C-alpha positions, 0 to 999 in steps of 0.5 A, a space after each residue: 499499500 502507499 504510505 500516508 505521506 505519499 512520495 514527494 518528487 522535487 525536480 528543480 521547479 516542479 513537484 509531484 503531488 499525491 491525493 490525500 494528506 500530501 495534496 491537502 497539507 500543501 493546499 492549506 500551507 499555500 493558502 496560509 502563506 499567501 500575501 496578496 492574491 489567490 486564484 482557486 478554480 475547482 470542479 467539486 468543492 464540498 463543505 464536508 470536513 475537508 472542504 470546511 478546513 479549506 473554507 476556513 483557511 480562505 476566510 482567514 486569508 481574506 481577513 488578512 486582506 488577501 484578494 481571493 477569486 474563487 470560481 466553482 463549477 455550477 454542476 460539480 459544486 452544486 451541493 455547496 451549502 448557501 451558508 458556506 457561500 454566504 460566509 465566504 462572500 461576507 469575508 470578502 471572498 469573490 465567488 462565482 459559479 461557472 454556468 449555474 444550473 438555474 441560469 436561463 441564459 444558456 443550456 450547455 450540459 457538457 461544458 463544465 469548468 473541470 479545472 482543479 487549479 490554485 495560483 497564489 501570489 503569482 509565484 506558486 501553483 497547484 494543477 491536477 485532477 484533485 477536487 476538494 472533498 473528504 474522498 480525495 483526502 481520505 482518513 485513517 480508515 479510508 484510502 483517498 481516491 488515487 489521483 495526482 497534481 503538480 506543484 509549480 514553484 516559479 513566477 515565470 509560470 504562475 504569473 501568466 497562469 494567474 492571468 488565464 484564471 482571471 480571464 475565466 473568472 471575469 468571463 473575458 471573451 476571446 475570438 474563437 479563432 484566436 488560440 491562446 498559447 500555452 504557458 511554458 517554461 523552457 530551460 536546459 533539460 526541463 520544459 513545462 507547458 500548461 495545456 488547455 482544452 475548450 473545444 467550443 473556444 477552439 482550444 484543443 492543446 491537451 487532446 492534441 498533445 496526447 495524440 502527438 505524444 502517442 503517435 511519436 512514441 517509440 518504446 513505451 506508453 503508460 496511461 492512468 485513465 479514470 473514466 477511460 473511453 477514448 474517442 476515434 482519434 485517440 483510439 486510432 493513435 493507440 492502435 497504431 502505436 501498438 502495431 509499431 510494437 510500442 509497449 502500452 500499459 493502461 492503469 484503469 479503474 477496478 472500482 468506480 464511482 460511476 458504474 456506467 463508465 466502468 462497464 463501458 470501459 470493460 466492453 472493449 477490454 478484449 479489443 485492447 488485449 487484442 492489440 497486446 496492451 497490458 491492462 491493470 485494474 486498481 482496486 485499493 480505492 477509486 481511481 480518479 487520476 488522469 496522467 501519462 508518460 511516453 518514452 520516459 520523457 514526456 509526462 502529463 498530469 491534470 484534469 483531462 480524462 481520455 473521453 469525448 466529454 473532456 475532448 469536446 465539452 469540458 474546460 480542462 487544464 493539464 501540465 505537460 512536462 518534458 524531463 527525463 528525470 521527472 518521467 523516470 521517477 514518476 514511472 517508478 511510482 507508477 510501477 508500485 501502483 501496477 504491482 498493487 493492481 490486478 492484471 487483466 489477461 485474455 485468460 482472466 477476462 474469459 473467466 469473469 465474462 459471461 453472457 450477462 456481463 457482456 450484455 451489461 457492458 455492451 449496453 453501458 458502452 452505447 448508452 455512454 456514447 449516446 450520452 456523451 454525444 448529447 451533452 457534448 454536441 447538441 444543447 450548446 446554443 444559447 436560448 431564450 434570446 
């Protein structure tokens, strides 16, 4: 099992962060040490024990005259109580919900703000797939959902990242034809890019980055994939890589908070195995991570899931890191995860596959595809105007 602290990886200006105590201790420390300004954008923010600790930290920062801009998704954070919202607003925190569910101005179910981003004082940032809730922190008796983030300790990255967050918070409109360049740091053997995906605004940096890295792979691809249901281009890139004898390891959910998604992924296990991909299921807790390593050189971690919802609907943010040393150390960690996983082989799949499970998986796959088409492509036009 993973220890409570997690493995902390420090390479120059970047640090690998684990869900659980590691992430939330950093989050609290950054908020407590903030002096001028905090930007926090979160898909899920619950006012449970974990969420209330963060709320109290934010209120204390606001009392210290730190400017706080809090952007929460209107669907993901719908359960946040009116009492907690009022407490934060009365303390001076500027809080806004992205695409509130009860708004009469728009109806676009799929386009959610899926960020998990913190930027403090234009000098330090946390970016990943970890939301603010008890299940991501875990406890003495319950293992945290498996997920990752990156801590960036450099003003050259944090400053433009803050500007991106402020643009989204203030609803600044940009031309759909104008593509915002990725924020990046490039020095010697380390390159860091902040990648965005917002298909409606013609930003496809994360999905393009995945496809490019997979197509260029020569030796090995490792993917941590929650809600794994890749679209046509990503599937084609993986198949082509497999035909080139690139070793592909997929770490997938053994346990899932969304049974429909889990069953839909199981539907094409046999196809993945047919291309000699190695499949591993994580059963220690819910797998929520979204990460990849290609050829021990290129790593990405963030909010982007390998499915059409992330590719064509949600607003996503990932960190892409080109560093041999970072990739090598992260791969060592993922190998410890693989060692704790259940490997899915053609033989083990036959043992647990029966007519009933095949029907359930087939049905789940097509329901998932239809739902993704509905929430992604259809109801995005403004209405009642």
